[in-house]
Residue, then its C-alpha position, 0 to 999 in steps of 0.5 A: m536502527p537503520n541500514y546504510d548503503y555505502e560505496c567505495h570510490q576506489c574498488g566500487k564495492r557497494f555494502e550495507v552497514f547496520q548502525s545507529m543514527n548517532d554513529e559517525k559515517l564510515i570513511h574507509c572501505p572495509d575490504e582488507n585489500c582496499s584503502g579507498q574512501v567510501k560514500r554514504l548513498l541515499g537510500t529509498g527507505g522502507g516501503i509502506l505496506f497497507k494491510g486490511a480492508g480499505f485504503y482506497q483513494t476515495d476513503y478521504r474525499s471531502s464531505s461535499y464530494q461524498a454528499a454529491s456522490k450519495a445523491e447521484n447514486g440515490s437518483a440513479k437507483s430510483e430511475t432504474p427499476a429493481a428486478a424482483p428476486s425470483t421465488p420458487a413456485t409453491p406447489v398447490p395441494k391436491a383436493a382430498d378424494 
């Protein structure tokens, strides 16, 4: 059940009402001292939360774009030599006396 925002034309009070989508719109201000009419305001709705890994703009690219990107990355890697990982020097055993 959604929350609806209302505003009174007479007193200017803004309030939120939790009501079913099938319920009728409110007509009168709920304030005891005011008998003005209310107007339902347009809400922005709930925000979307993306949780977890992924959700990047490039996740949904076309297959032709992805193929071209892979080809470009493959050629770029072959042009630049990869640095060999450094390994610690192995100690040379001493000759027996």
